[in-house]
CHARMM-style PDB file with segment names, atoms N, HN, CA, C and O in Angstrom:
ATOM      1  N   MET     1      -8.310   2.274   4.468  1.00  0.00      PROA
ATOM      2  CA  MET     1      -7.613   3.249   5.117  1.00  0.00      PROA
ATOM      3  C   MET     1      -7.199   4.306   4.113  1.00  0.00      PROA
ATOM      4  O   MET     1      -6.717   4.079   3.003  1.00  0.00      PROA
ATOM      5  N   ILE     2      -7.482   5.635   4.713  1.00  0.00      PROA
ATOM      6  HN  ILE     2      -7.874   5.819   5.614  1.00  0.00      PROA
ATOM      7  CA  ILE     2      -6.825   6.671   3.542  1.00  0.00      PROA
ATOM      8  C   ILE     2      -5.729   7.387   4.235  1.00  0.00      PROA
ATOM      9  O   ILE     2      -5.890   7.963   5.311  1.00  0.00      PROA
ATOM     10  N   ASP     3      -4.594   7.333   3.577  1.00  0.00      PROA
ATOM     11  HN  ASP     3      -4.463   6.865   2.703  1.00  0.00      PROA
ATOM     12  CA  ASP     3      -3.516   8.032   4.038  1.00  0.00      PROA
ATOM     13  C   ASP     3      -3.542   9.263   3.256  1.00  0.00      PROA
ATOM     14  O   ASP     3      -3.800   9.276   2.052  1.00  0.00      PROA
ATOM     15  N   ARG     4      -3.225  10.476   4.073  1.00  0.00      PROA
ATOM     16  HN  ARG     4      -3.015  10.465   5.051  1.00  0.00      PROA
ATOM     17  CA  ARG     4      -3.259  11.857   3.725  1.00  0.00      PROA
ATOM     18  C   ARG     4      -1.885  12.457   3.471  1.00  0.00      PROA
ATOM     19  O   ARG     4      -1.637  13.660   3.558  1.00  0.00      PROA
ATOM     20  N   GLY     5      -0.987  11.474   3.140  1.00  0.00      PROA
ATOM     21  HN  GLY     5      -1.188  10.497   3.070  1.00  0.00      PROA
ATOM     22  CA  GLY     5       0.425  12.065   2.932  1.00  0.00      PROA
ATOM     23  C   GLY     5       0.670  12.440   1.490  1.00  0.00      PROA
ATOM     24  O   GLY     5      -0.272  12.725   0.751  1.00  0.00      PROA
ATOM     25  N   VAL     6       1.872  12.443   1.100  1.00  0.00      PROA
ATOM     26  HN  VAL     6       2.637  12.212   1.701  1.00  0.00      PROA
ATOM     27  CA  VAL     6       1.943  12.956  -0.300  1.00  0.00      PROA
ATOM     28  C   VAL     6       1.560  11.801  -1.526  1.00  0.00      PROA
ATOM     29  O   VAL     6       1.811  11.970  -2.719  1.00  0.00      PROA
ATOM     30  N   GLY     7       1.009  10.803  -1.042  1.00  0.00      PROA
ATOM     31  HN  GLY     7       0.804  10.665  -0.072  1.00  0.00      PROA
ATOM     32  CA  GLY     7       0.474   9.832  -2.178  1.00  0.00      PROA
ATOM     33  C   GLY     7       1.472   9.045  -2.893  1.00  0.00      PROA
ATOM     34  O   GLY     7       2.666   9.255  -2.680  1.00  0.00      PROA
ATOM     35  N   ILE     8       1.046   8.062  -3.810  1.00  0.00      PROA
ATOM     36  HN  ILE     8       0.076   7.891  -3.983  1.00  0.00      PROA
ATOM     37  CA  ILE     8       1.658   7.425  -4.523  1.00  0.00      PROA
ATOM     38  C   ILE     8       1.524   7.564  -5.974  1.00  0.00      PROA
ATOM     39  O   ILE     8       0.348   7.656  -6.326  1.00  0.00      PROA
ATOM     40  N   GLU     9       2.398   7.605  -6.928  1.00  0.00      PROA
ATOM     41  HN  GLU     9       3.353   7.530  -6.642  1.00  0.00      PROA
ATOM     42  CA  GLU     9       2.263   7.817  -8.300  1.00  0.00      PROA
ATOM     43  C   GLU     9       1.409   6.623  -8.894  1.00  0.00      PROA
ATOM     44  O   GLU     9       1.602   5.470  -8.510  1.00  0.00      PROA
ATOM     45  N   LYS    10       0.413   6.958  -9.887  1.00  0.00      PROA
ATOM     46  HN  LYS    10       0.256   7.895 -10.199  1.00  0.00      PROA
ATOM     47  CA  LYS    10      -0.382   6.082 -10.256  1.00  0.00      PROA
ATOM     48  C   LYS    10       0.438   4.700 -10.884  1.00  0.00      PROA
ATOM     49  O   LYS    10      -0.019   3.568 -10.724  1.00  0.00      PROA
ATOM     50  N   ASP    11       1.659   4.959 -11.587  1.00  0.00      PROA
ATOM     51  HN  ASP    11       2.031   5.879 -11.717  1.00  0.00      PROA
ATOM     52  CA  ASP    11       2.247   3.676 -11.912  1.00  0.00      PROA
ATOM     53  C   ASP    11       3.017   2.957 -11.067  1.00  0.00      PROA
ATOM     54  O   ASP    11       3.623   1.946 -11.422  1.00  0.00      PROA
ATOM     55  N   GLU    12       3.043   3.509  -9.717  1.00  0.00      PROA
ATOM     56  HN  GLU    12       2.551   4.331  -9.429  1.00  0.00      PROA
ATOM     57  CA  GLU    12       3.846   2.814  -8.581  1.00  0.00      PROA
ATOM     58  C   GLU    12       2.847   2.033  -7.672  1.00  0.00      PROA
ATOM     59  O   GLU    12       3.340   1.406  -6.734  1.00  0.00      PROA
ATOM     60  N   LEU    13       1.591   2.007  -7.837  1.00  0.00      PROA
ATOM     61  HN  LEU    13       1.190   2.517  -8.598  1.00  0.00      PROA
ATOM     62  CA  LEU    13       0.564   1.611  -6.918  1.00  0.00      PROA
ATOM     63  C   LEU    13       0.733   0.164  -6.819  1.00  0.00      PROA
ATOM     64  O   LEU    13       0.821  -0.237  -5.658  1.00  0.00      PROA
ATOM     65  N   GLU    14       0.800  -0.687  -7.697  1.00  0.00      PROA
ATOM     66  HN  GLU    14       0.729  -0.361  -8.639  1.00  0.00      PROA
ATOM     67  CA  GLU    14       1.291  -2.165  -7.524  1.00  0.00      PROA
ATOM     68  C   GLU    14       2.685  -2.397  -6.637  1.00  0.00      PROA
ATOM     69  O   GLU    14       2.844  -2.978  -5.563  1.00  0.00      PROA
ATOM     70  N   ALA    15       3.489  -1.818  -7.378  1.00  0.00      PROA
ATOM     71  HN  ALA    15       3.361  -1.347  -8.251  1.00  0.00      PROA
ATOM     72  CA  ALA    15       4.960  -1.909  -6.822  1.00  0.00      PROA
ATOM     73  C   ALA    15       5.180  -1.566  -5.485  1.00  0.00      PROA
ATOM     74  O   ALA    15       6.244  -1.921  -4.979  1.00  0.00      PROA
ATOM     75  N   VAL    16       4.292  -0.880  -4.758  1.00  0.00      PROA
ATOM     76  HN  VAL    16       3.428  -0.591  -5.170  1.00  0.00      PROA
ATOM     77  CA  VAL    16       4.865  -0.513  -3.415  1.00  0.00      PROA
ATOM     78  C   VAL    16       4.537  -1.476  -2.431  1.00  0.00      PROA
ATOM     79  O   VAL    16       4.901  -1.312  -1.267  1.00  0.00      PROA
ATOM     80  N   PHE    17       3.788  -2.610  -2.837  1.00  0.00      PROA
ATOM     81  HN  PHE    17       3.491  -2.743  -3.783  1.00  0.00      PROA
ATOM     82  CA  PHE    17       3.728  -3.821  -2.074  1.00  0.00      PROA
ATOM     83  C   PHE    17       5.116  -4.732  -2.043  1.00  0.00      PROA
ATOM     84  O   PHE    17       5.307  -5.581  -1.172  1.00  0.00      PROA
ATOM     85  N   GLY    18       6.027  -4.454  -3.071  1.00  0.00      PROA
ATOM     86  HN  GLY    18       5.872  -3.764  -3.778  1.00  0.00      PROA
ATOM     87  CA  GLY    18       7.242  -5.257  -2.698  1.00  0.00      PROA
ATOM     88  C   GLY    18       7.927  -4.853  -1.596  1.00  0.00      PROA
ATOM     89  O   GLY    18       7.739  -3.882  -0.863  1.00  0.00      PROA
ATOM     90  N   LEU    19       8.810  -5.784  -1.563  1.00  0.00      PROA
ATOM     91  HN  LEU    19       8.963  -6.573  -2.159  1.00  0.00      PROA
ATOM     92  CA  LEU    19      10.177  -5.853  -0.549  1.00  0.00      PROA
ATOM     93  C   LEU    19      10.970  -4.538  -1.058  1.00  0.00      PROA
ATOM     94  O   LEU    19      11.209  -4.187  -2.214  1.00  0.00      PROA
ATOM     95  N   PHE    20      11.318  -3.889   0.239  1.00  0.00      PROA
ATOM     96  HN  PHE    20      11.124  -4.174   1.177  1.00  0.00      PROA
ATOM     97  CA  PHE    20      12.222  -2.477   0.086  1.00  0.00      PROA
ATOM     98  C   PHE    20      11.862  -1.617  -0.918  1.00  0.00      PROA
ATOM     99  O   PHE    20      12.761  -1.111  -1.590  1.00  0.00      PROA
ATOM    100  N   ILE    21      10.544  -1.317  -1.181  1.00  0.00      PROA
ATOM    101  HN  ILE    21       9.814  -1.728  -0.635  1.00  0.00      PROA
ATOM    102  CA  ILE    21      10.160  -0.265  -2.193  1.00  0.00      PROA
ATOM    103  C   ILE    21       9.505   0.649  -1.284  1.00  0.00      PROA
ATOM    104  O   ILE    21       8.860   0.386  -0.270  1.00  0.00      PROA
ATOM    105  N   LYS    22       9.842   2.050  -1.945  1.00  0.00      PROA
ATOM    106  HN  LYS    22      10.366   2.264  -2.770  1.00  0.00      PROA
ATOM    107  CA  LYS    22       9.393   3.367  -1.406  1.00  0.00      PROA
ATOM    108  C   LYS    22       8.999   3.885  -2.531  1.00  0.00      PROA
ATOM    109  O   LYS    22       9.717   3.811  -3.529  1.00  0.00      PROA
ATOM    110  N   GLY    23       7.680   4.551  -2.551  1.00  0.00      PROA
ATOM    111  HN  GLY    23       7.097   4.611  -1.741  1.00  0.00      PROA
ATOM    112  CA  GLY    23       7.350   5.431  -3.633  1.00  0.00      PROA
ATOM    113  C   GLY    23       8.284   6.791  -4.004  1.00  0.00      PROA
ATOM    114  O   GLY    23       8.874   7.396  -3.109  1.00  0.00      PROA
ATOM    115  N   SER    24       8.331   7.079  -4.992  1.00  0.00      PROA
ATOM    116  HN  SER    24       7.851   6.587  -5.718  1.00  0.00      PROA
ATOM    117  CA  SER    24       9.115   8.149  -5.310  1.00  0.00      PROA
ATOM    118  C   SER    24       8.824   9.448  -4.850  1.00  0.00      PROA
ATOM    119  O   SER    24       9.655  10.346  -4.987  1.00  0.00      PROA
ATOM    120  N   LYS    25       7.675   9.650  -4.290  1.00  0.00      PROA
ATOM    121  HN  LYS    25       7.000   8.920  -4.178  1.00  0.00      PROA
ATOM    122  CA  LYS    25       7.178  11.083  -3.583  1.00  0.00      PROA
ATOM    123  C   LYS    25       7.804  10.998  -2.061  1.00  0.00      PROA
ATOM    124  O   LYS    25       7.804  12.026  -1.383  1.00  0.00      PROA
ATOM    125  N   THR    26       8.277   9.914  -1.587  1.00  0.00      PROA
ATOM    126  HN  THR    26       8.278   9.080  -2.137  1.00  0.00      PROA
ATOM    127  CA  THR    26       8.795   9.643  -0.101  1.00  0.00      PROA
ATOM    128  C   THR    26       9.791  10.815   0.071  1.00  0.00      PROA
ATOM    129  O   THR    26      10.736  11.120  -0.656  1.00  0.00      PROA
ATOM    130  N   TYR    27       9.293  11.476   1.361  1.00  0.00      PROA
ATOM    131  HN  TYR    27       8.525  11.229   1.952  1.00  0.00      PROA
ATOM    132  CA  TYR    27      10.458  12.504   1.573  1.00  0.00      PROA
ATOM    133  C   TYR    27      11.976  11.973   1.881  1.00  0.00      PROA
ATOM    134  O   TYR    27      12.124  11.124   2.760  1.00  0.00      PROA
ATOM    135  N   PRO    28      12.759  12.321   1.378  1.00  0.00      PROA
ATOM    136  CA  PRO    28      13.908  12.065   1.852  1.00  0.00      PROA
ATOM    137  C   PRO    28      14.428  12.051   3.279  1.00  0.00      PROA
ATOM    138  O   PRO    28      14.529  13.197   3.717  1.00  0.00      PROA
ATOM    139  N   GLY    29      14.788  11.105   4.137  1.00  0.00      PROA
ATOM    140  HN  GLY    29      14.706  10.174   3.781  1.00  0.00      PROA
ATOM    141  CA  GLY    29      14.964  11.108   5.587  1.00  0.00      PROA
ATOM    142  C   GLY    29      13.727  10.809   6.303  1.00  0.00      PROA
ATOM    143  O   GLY    29      13.563  11.189   7.462  1.00  0.00      PROA
ATOM    144  N   ALA    30      12.687  10.020   5.537  1.00  0.00      PROA
ATOM    145  HN  ALA    30      12.820   9.712   4.595  1.00  0.00      PROA
ATOM    146  CA  ALA    30      11.360  10.076   6.240  1.00  0.00      PROA
ATOM    147  C   ALA    30      11.469   8.559   6.851  1.00  0.00      PROA
ATOM    148  O   ALA    30      10.412   8.051   7.224  1.00  0.00      PROA
ATOM    149  N   GLY    31      12.497   7.917   6.959  1.00  0.00      PROA
ATOM    150  HN  GLY    31      13.356   8.329   6.656  1.00  0.00      PROA
ATOM    151  CA  GLY    31      12.917   6.513   7.729  1.00  0.00      PROA
ATOM    152  C   GLY    31      11.978   5.711   7.127  1.00  0.00      PROA
ATOM    153  O   GLY    31      11.150   6.057   6.285  1.00  0.00      PROA
ATOM    154  N   GLY    32      12.213   4.211   7.778  1.00  0.00      PROA
ATOM    155  HN  GLY    32      12.886   3.929   8.462  1.00  0.00      PROA
ATOM    156  CA  GLY    32      11.620   2.919   7.042  1.00  0.00      PROA
ATOM    157  C   GLY    32      12.567   2.400   5.882  1.00  0.00      PROA
ATOM    158  O   GLY    32      13.356   3.158   5.316  1.00  0.00      PROA
ATOM    159  N   VAL    33      12.460   1.280   5.618  1.00  0.00      PROA
ATOM    160  HN  VAL    33      11.819   0.665   6.078  1.00  0.00      PROA
ATOM    161  CA  VAL    33      13.083   0.708   4.625  1.00  0.00      PROA
ATOM    162  C   VAL    33      12.054  -0.036   3.522  1.00  0.00      PROA
ATOM    163  O   VAL    33      12.534  -0.643   2.564  1.00  0.00      PROA
ATOM    164  N   GLY    34      11.134   0.023   3.655  1.00  0.00      PROA
ATOM    165  HN  GLY    34      10.745   0.516   4.433  1.00  0.00      PROA
ATOM    166  CA  GLY    34      10.039  -0.109   2.635  1.00  0.00      PROA
ATOM    167  C   GLY    34       9.414  -1.507   3.137  1.00  0.00      PROA
ATOM    168  O   GLY    34       8.761  -2.012   2.225  1.00  0.00      PROA
ATOM    169  N   LEU    35       9.415  -2.095   4.021  1.00  0.00      PROA
ATOM    170  HN  LEU    35       9.947  -1.685   4.763  1.00  0.00      PROA
ATOM    171  CA  LEU    35       8.955  -3.407   4.368  1.00  0.00      PROA
ATOM    172  C   LEU    35       7.507  -3.297   4.881  1.00  0.00      PROA
ATOM    173  O   LEU    35       6.770  -4.236   4.579  1.00  0.00      PROA
ATOM    174  N   GLY    36       7.069  -2.451   5.496  1.00  0.00      PROA
ATOM    175  HN  GLY    36       7.668  -1.688   5.741  1.00  0.00      PROA
ATOM    176  CA  GLY    36       5.617  -2.463   6.135  1.00  0.00      PROA
ATOM    177  C   GLY    36       4.488  -2.881   4.857  1.00  0.00      PROA
ATOM    178  O   GLY    36       3.865  -3.932   5.009  1.00  0.00      PROA
ATOM    179  N   LEU    37       4.297  -2.258   3.916  1.00  0.00      PROA
ATOM    180  HN  LEU    37       4.803  -1.404   3.793  1.00  0.00      PROA
ATOM    181  CA  LEU    37       3.291  -2.754   2.874  1.00  0.00      PROA
ATOM    182  C   LEU    37       3.617  -3.898   2.567  1.00  0.00      PROA
ATOM    183  O   LEU    37       2.679  -4.671   2.380  1.00  0.00      PROA
ATOM    184  N   SER    38       5.026  -4.439   2.400  1.00  0.00      PROA
ATOM    185  HN  SER    38       5.788  -3.810   2.552  1.00  0.00      PROA
ATOM    186  CA  SER    38       5.387  -5.784   1.673  1.00  0.00      PROA
ATOM    187  C   SER    38       4.702  -6.808   2.442  1.00  0.00      PROA
ATOM    188  O   SER    38       4.419  -7.870   1.887  1.00  0.00      PROA
ATOM    189  N   ILE    39       4.422  -6.616   3.592  1.00  0.00      PROA
ATOM    190  HN  ILE    39       4.652  -5.753   4.042  1.00  0.00      PROA
ATOM    191  CA  ILE    39       3.816  -7.977   4.566  1.00  0.00      PROA
ATOM    192  C   ILE    39       2.266  -7.873   4.282  1.00  0.00      PROA
ATOM    193  O   ILE    39       1.648  -8.937   4.231  1.00  0.00      PROA
ATOM    194  N   CYS    40       1.734  -6.957   4.135  1.00  0.00      PROA
ATOM    195  HN  CYS    40       2.235  -6.093   4.176  1.00  0.00      PROA
ATOM    196  CA  CYS    40       0.285  -6.943   4.145  1.00  0.00      PROA
ATOM    197  C   CYS    40      -0.243  -7.656   3.096  1.00  0.00      PROA
ATOM    198  O   CYS    40      -1.358  -8.067   3.419  1.00  0.00      PROA
ATOM    199  N   PRO    41       0.125  -8.048   1.765  1.00  0.00      PROA
ATOM    200  CA  PRO    41      -0.552  -9.019   0.798  1.00  0.00      PROA
ATOM    201  C   PRO    41      -0.399 -10.567   1.431  1.00  0.00      PROA
ATOM    202  O   PRO    41      -1.324 -11.375   1.361  1.00  0.00      PROA
ATOM    203  N   ARG    42       0.712 -10.829   1.972  1.00  0.00      PROA
ATOM    204  HN  ARG    42       1.464 -10.172   2.029  1.00  0.00      PROA
ATOM    205  CA  ARG    42       0.876 -12.050   2.335  1.00  0.00      PROA
ATOM    206  C   ARG    42      -0.098 -12.365   3.679  1.00  0.00      PROA
ATOM    207  O   ARG    42      -0.476 -13.528   3.819  1.00  0.00      PROA
ATOM    208  N   ILE    43      -0.430 -11.549   4.479  1.00  0.00      PROA
ATOM    209  HN  ILE    43      -0.123 -10.604   4.366  1.00  0.00      PROA
ATOM    210  CA  ILE    43      -1.375 -11.502   5.393  1.00  0.00      PROA
ATOM    211  C   ILE    43      -2.815 -11.669   4.988  1.00  0.00      PROA
ATOM    212  O   ILE    43      -3.600 -12.394   5.599  1.00  0.00      PROA
ATOM    213  N   ILE    44      -3.148 -10.887   3.817  1.00  0.00      PROA
ATOM    214  HN  ILE    44      -2.510 -10.298   3.321  1.00  0.00      PROA
ATOM    215  CA  ILE    44      -4.298 -10.790   3.286  1.00  0.00      PROA
ATOM    216  C   ILE    44      -4.626 -12.059   2.530  1.00  0.00      PROA
ATOM    217  O   ILE    44      -5.717 -12.620   2.633  1.00  0.00      PROA
ATOM    218  N   GLU    45      -3.570 -12.514   1.715  1.00  0.00      PROA
ATOM    219  HN  GLU    45      -2.684 -12.058   1.632  1.00  0.00      PROA
ATOM    220  CA  GLU    45      -3.668 -13.349   0.919  1.00  0.00      PROA
ATOM    221  C   GLU    45      -3.836 -14.874   1.716  1.00  0.00      PROA
ATOM    222  O   GLU    45      -4.527 -15.775   1.240  1.00  0.00      PROA
ATOM    223  N   ASP    46      -3.244 -14.969   2.731  1.00  0.00      PROA
ATOM    224  HN  ASP    46      -2.683 -14.238   3.117  1.00  0.00      PROA
ATOM    225  CA  ASP    46      -3.273 -16.127   3.701  1.00  0.00      PROA
ATOM    226  C   ASP    46      -4.701 -16.296   4.150  1.00  0.00      PROA
ATOM    227  O   ASP    46      -5.133 -17.426   4.377  1.00  0.00      PROA
ATOM    228  N   HSD    47      -5.450 -15.230   4.286  1.00  0.00      PROA
ATOM    229  HN  HSD    47      -5.100 -14.312   4.101  1.00  0.00      PROA
ATOM    230  CA  HSD    47      -6.833 -15.299   4.650  1.00  0.00      PROA
ATOM    231  C   HSD    47      -7.806 -15.256   3.355  1.00  0.00      PROA
ATOM    232  O   HSD    47      -8.984 -14.911   3.443  1.00  0.00      PROA
ATOM    233  N   ARG    48      -7.266 -15.594   2.298  1.00  0.00      PROA
ATOM    234  HN  ARG    48      -6.309 -15.875   2.226  1.00  0.00      PROA
ATOM    235  CA  ARG    48      -8.087 -15.583   0.857  1.00  0.00      PROA
ATOM    236  C   ARG    48      -8.755 -14.366   0.456  1.00  0.00      PROA
ATOM    237  O   ARG    48      -9.823 -14.322  -0.154  1.00  0.00      PROA
ATOM    238  N   GLY    49      -7.959 -13.236   0.892  1.00  0.00      PROA
ATOM    239  HN  GLY    49      -7.091 -13.272   1.388  1.00  0.00      PROA
ATOM    240  CA  GLY    49      -8.314 -12.048   0.204  1.00  0.00      PROA
ATOM    241  C   GLY    49      -7.463 -11.415  -0.766  1.00  0.00      PROA
ATOM    242  O   GLY    49      -6.429 -11.915  -1.209  1.00  0.00      PROA
ATOM    243  N   ILE    50      -7.951 -10.268  -1.088  1.00  0.00      PROA
ATOM    244  HN  ILE    50      -8.792  -9.862  -0.728  1.00  0.00      PROA
ATOM    245  CA  ILE    50      -7.096  -9.342  -1.929  1.00  0.00      PROA
ATOM    246  C   ILE    50      -6.733  -7.815  -1.347  1.00  0.00      PROA
ATOM    247  O   ILE    50      -7.428  -7.374  -0.432  1.00  0.00      PROA
ATOM    248  N   ILE    51      -5.787  -7.125  -1.813  1.00  0.00      PROA
ATOM    249  HN  ILE    51      -5.222  -7.483  -2.556  1.00  0.00      PROA
ATOM    250  CA  ILE    51      -5.453  -5.895  -1.326  1.00  0.00      PROA
ATOM    251  C   ILE    51      -5.047  -5.175  -2.650  1.00  0.00      PROA
ATOM    252  O   ILE    51      -4.605  -5.695  -3.674  1.00  0.00      PROA
ATOM    253  N   TRP    52      -5.305  -3.817  -2.386  1.00  0.00      PROA
ATOM    254  HN  TRP    52      -5.664  -3.395  -1.554  1.00  0.00      PROA
ATOM    255  CA  TRP    52      -4.879  -3.001  -3.602  1.00  0.00      PROA
ATOM    256  C   TRP    52      -4.566  -1.325  -3.030  1.00  0.00      PROA
ATOM    257  O   TRP    52      -4.794  -1.024  -1.858  1.00  0.00      PROA
ATOM    258  N   ALA    53      -4.161  -0.579  -3.776  1.00  0.00      PROA
ATOM    259  HN  ALA    53      -3.976  -0.823  -4.728  1.00  0.00      PROA
ATOM    260  CA  ALA    53      -3.999   0.779  -3.416  1.00  0.00      PROA
ATOM    261  C   ALA    53      -4.540   1.587  -4.714  1.00  0.00      PROA
ATOM    262  O   ALA    53      -4.480   1.224  -5.888  1.00  0.00      PROA
ATOM    263  N   GLU    54      -5.161   2.949  -4.105  1.00  0.00      PROA
ATOM    264  HN  GLU    54      -5.209   3.243  -3.150  1.00  0.00      PROA
ATOM    265  CA  GLU    54      -5.587   3.714  -5.278  1.00  0.00      PROA
ATOM    266  C   GLU    54      -5.271   5.035  -5.054  1.00  0.00      PROA
ATOM    267  O   GLU    54      -5.105   5.387  -3.886  1.00  0.00      PROA
ATOM    268  N   GLN    55      -5.158   5.817  -5.926  1.00  0.00      PROA
ATOM    269  HN  GLN    55      -5.292   5.531  -6.875  1.00  0.00      PROA
ATOM    270  CA  GLN    55      -4.787   7.397  -5.579  1.00  0.00      PROA
ATOM    271  C   GLN    55      -6.160   8.009  -5.217  1.00  0.00      PROA
ATOM    272  O   GLN    55      -7.216   7.782  -5.809  1.00  0.00      PROA
ATOM    273  N   ASN    56      -5.965   8.892  -4.058  1.00  0.00      PROA
ATOM    274  HN  ASN    56      -5.108   9.077  -3.577  1.00  0.00      PROA
ATOM    275  CA  ASN    56      -6.891   9.496  -3.228  1.00  0.00      PROA
ATOM    276  C   ASN    56      -6.661  11.290  -3.890  1.00  0.00      PROA
ATOM    277  O   ASN    56      -5.926  12.103  -3.331  1.00  0.00      PROA
ATOM    278  N   VAL    57      -7.286  11.520  -4.865  1.00  0.00      PROA
ATOM    279  HN  VAL    57      -7.883  10.859  -5.319  1.00  0.00      PROA
ATOM    280  CA  VAL    57      -7.088  13.010  -5.159  1.00  0.00      PROA
ATOM    281  C   VAL    57      -7.875  13.925  -4.463  1.00  0.00      PROA
ATOM    282  O   VAL    57      -9.074  13.752  -4.245  1.00  0.00      PROA
ATOM    283  N   PRO    58      -7.227  14.894  -4.109  1.00  0.00      PROA
ATOM    284  CA  PRO    58      -5.983  15.563  -4.384  1.00  0.00      PROA
ATOM    285  C   PRO    58      -4.757  15.175  -3.895  1.00  0.00      PROA
ATOM    286  O   PRO    58      -3.712  15.387  -4.510  1.00  0.00      PROA
ATOM    287  N   GLU    59      -4.833  14.426  -2.456  1.00  0.00      PROA
ATOM    288  HN  GLU    59      -5.682  14.254  -1.957  1.00  0.00      PROA
ATOM    289  CA  GLU    59      -3.584  14.046  -1.751  1.00  0.00      PROA
ATOM    290  C   GLU    59      -3.761  12.485  -1.433  1.00  0.00      PROA
ATOM    291  O   GLU    59      -4.842  11.950  -1.680  1.00  0.00      PROA
ATOM    292  N   GLY    60      -2.685  11.746  -0.877  1.00  0.00      PROA
ATOM    293  HN  GLY    60      -1.807  12.180  -0.677  1.00  0.00      PROA
ATOM    294  CA  GLY    60      -2.841  10.759  -0.231  1.00  0.00      PROA
ATOM    295  C   GLY    60      -3.086   9.471  -1.168  1.00  0.00      PROA
ATOM    296  O   GLY    60      -2.952   9.476  -2.392  1.00  0.00      PROA
ATOM    297  N   THR    61      -3.500   8.278  -0.317  1.00  0.00      PROA
ATOM    298  HN  THR    61      -3.609   8.274   0.677  1.00  0.00      PROA
ATOM    299  CA  THR    61      -3.631   7.139  -1.105  1.00  0.00      PROA
ATOM    300  C   THR    61      -4.485   6.330  -0.358  1.00  0.00      PROA
ATOM    301  O   THR    61      -4.410   6.301   0.870  1.00  0.00      PROA
ATOM    302  N   ILE    62      -5.432   5.553  -1.104  1.00  0.00      PROA
ATOM    303  HN  ILE    62      -5.492   5.576  -2.102  1.00  0.00      PROA
ATOM    304  CA  ILE    62      -6.385   4.836  -0.417  1.00  0.00      PROA
ATOM    305  C   ILE    62      -5.928   3.331  -0.415  1.00  0.00      PROA
ATOM    306  O   ILE    62      -5.774   2.767  -1.498  1.00  0.00      PROA
ATOM    307  N   PHE    63      -5.727   2.721   0.660  1.00  0.00      PROA
ATOM    308  HN  PHE    63      -5.852   3.179   1.540  1.00  0.00      PROA
ATOM    309  CA  PHE    63      -5.511   1.274   0.831  1.00  0.00      PROA
ATOM    310  C   PHE    63      -6.781   0.477   1.100  1.00  0.00      PROA
ATOM    311  O   PHE    63      -7.527   0.660   2.062  1.00  0.00      PROA
ATOM    312  N   CYS    64      -6.936  -0.399   0.169  1.00  0.00      PROA
ATOM    313  HN  CYS    64      -6.331  -0.548  -0.612  1.00  0.00      PROA
ATOM    314  CA  CYS    64      -8.302  -1.489   0.217  1.00  0.00      PROA
ATOM    315  C   CYS    64      -7.872  -2.816   0.571  1.00  0.00      PROA
ATOM    316  O   CYS    64      -6.800  -3.272   0.172  1.00  0.00      PROA
ATOM    317  N   PHE    65      -8.656  -3.439   1.291  1.00  0.00      PROA
ATOM    318  HN  PHE    65      -9.526  -3.068   1.615  1.00  0.00      PROA
ATOM    319  CA  PHE    65      -8.473  -4.988   1.145  1.00  0.00      PROA
ATOM    320  C   PHE    65      -9.846  -5.715   1.385  1.00  0.00      PROA
ATOM    321  O   PHE    65     -10.729  -5.271   2.120  1.00  0.00      PROA
ATOM    322  N   LEU    66      -9.899  -6.616   0.840  1.00  0.00      PROA
ATOM    323  HN  LEU    66      -9.183  -6.977   0.243  1.00  0.00      PROA
ATOM    324  CA  LEU    66     -11.298  -7.382   1.060  1.00  0.00      PROA
ATOM    325  C   LEU    66     -10.891  -8.876   1.580  1.00  0.00      PROA
ATOM    326  O   LEU    66      -9.874  -9.384   1.108  1.00  0.00      PROA
ATOM    327  N   ILE    67     -11.590  -9.519   2.451  1.00  0.00      PROA
ATOM    328  HN  ILE    67     -12.416  -9.106   2.835  1.00  0.00      PROA
ATOM    329  CA  ILE    67     -11.287 -10.658   2.960  1.00  0.00      PROA
ATOM    330  C   ILE    67     -12.778 -11.507   3.206  1.00  0.00      PROA
ATOM    331  O   ILE    67     -13.698 -10.991   3.841  1.00  0.00      PROA
ATOM    332  N   PRO    68     -12.858 -12.737   2.669  1.00  0.00      PROA
ATOM    333  CA  PRO    68     -14.121 -13.403   2.521  1.00  0.00      PROA
ATOM    334  C   PRO    68     -14.684 -13.784   4.074  1.00  0.00      PROA
ATOM    335  O   PRO    68     -13.887 -14.128   4.947  1.00  0.00      PROA
ATOM    336  N   GLY    69     -15.860 -13.705   4.278  1.00  0.00      PROA
ATOM    337  HN  GLY    69     -16.507 -13.425   3.569  1.00  0.00      PROA
ATOM    338  CA  GLY    69     -16.613 -14.203   5.568  1.00  0.00      PROA
ATOM    339  C   GLY    69     -16.159 -15.511   5.704  1.00  0.00      PROA
ATOM    340  O   GLY    69     -15.498 -16.120   4.861  1.00  0.00      PROA
ATOM    341  N   LEU    70     -16.567 -15.973   6.898  1.00  0.00      PROA
ATOM    342  HN  LEU    70     -17.104 -15.479   7.582  1.00  0.00      PROA
ATOM    343  CA  LEU    70     -16.399 -17.565   7.204  1.00  0.00      PROA
ATOM    344  C   LEU    70     -17.728 -18.173   6.697  1.00  0.00      PROA
ATOM    345  O   LEU    70     -18.838 -17.641   6.686  1.00  0.00      PROA
ATOM    346  N   ASP    71     -17.347 -19.481   6.257  1.00  0.00      PROA
ATOM    347  HN  ASP    71     -16.445 -19.914   6.266  1.00  0.00      PROA
ATOM    348  CA  ASP    71     -18.272 -20.274   5.552  1.00  0.00      PROA
ATOM    349  C   ASP    71     -19.198 -20.963   6.477  1.00  0.00      PROA
ATOM    350  OT1 ASP    71     -20.077 -21.702   6.034  1.00  0.00      PROA
TER     351      ASP     71
END
């Protein structure tokens, strides 16, 4: 998924999946408490997958994940 918002700083790309973490570019008053992305790794890892985020120049963030197929 490609997010076209304000993006996430490169040094925050891993941390953004933590509990109650918001990127430093998040607009004040944007709402949320930083839980949405924190549940994603658990869901993906429970399916033996991996998840990561990348910067999308010039704006936004790309969220990627891989889940292996059925054996």
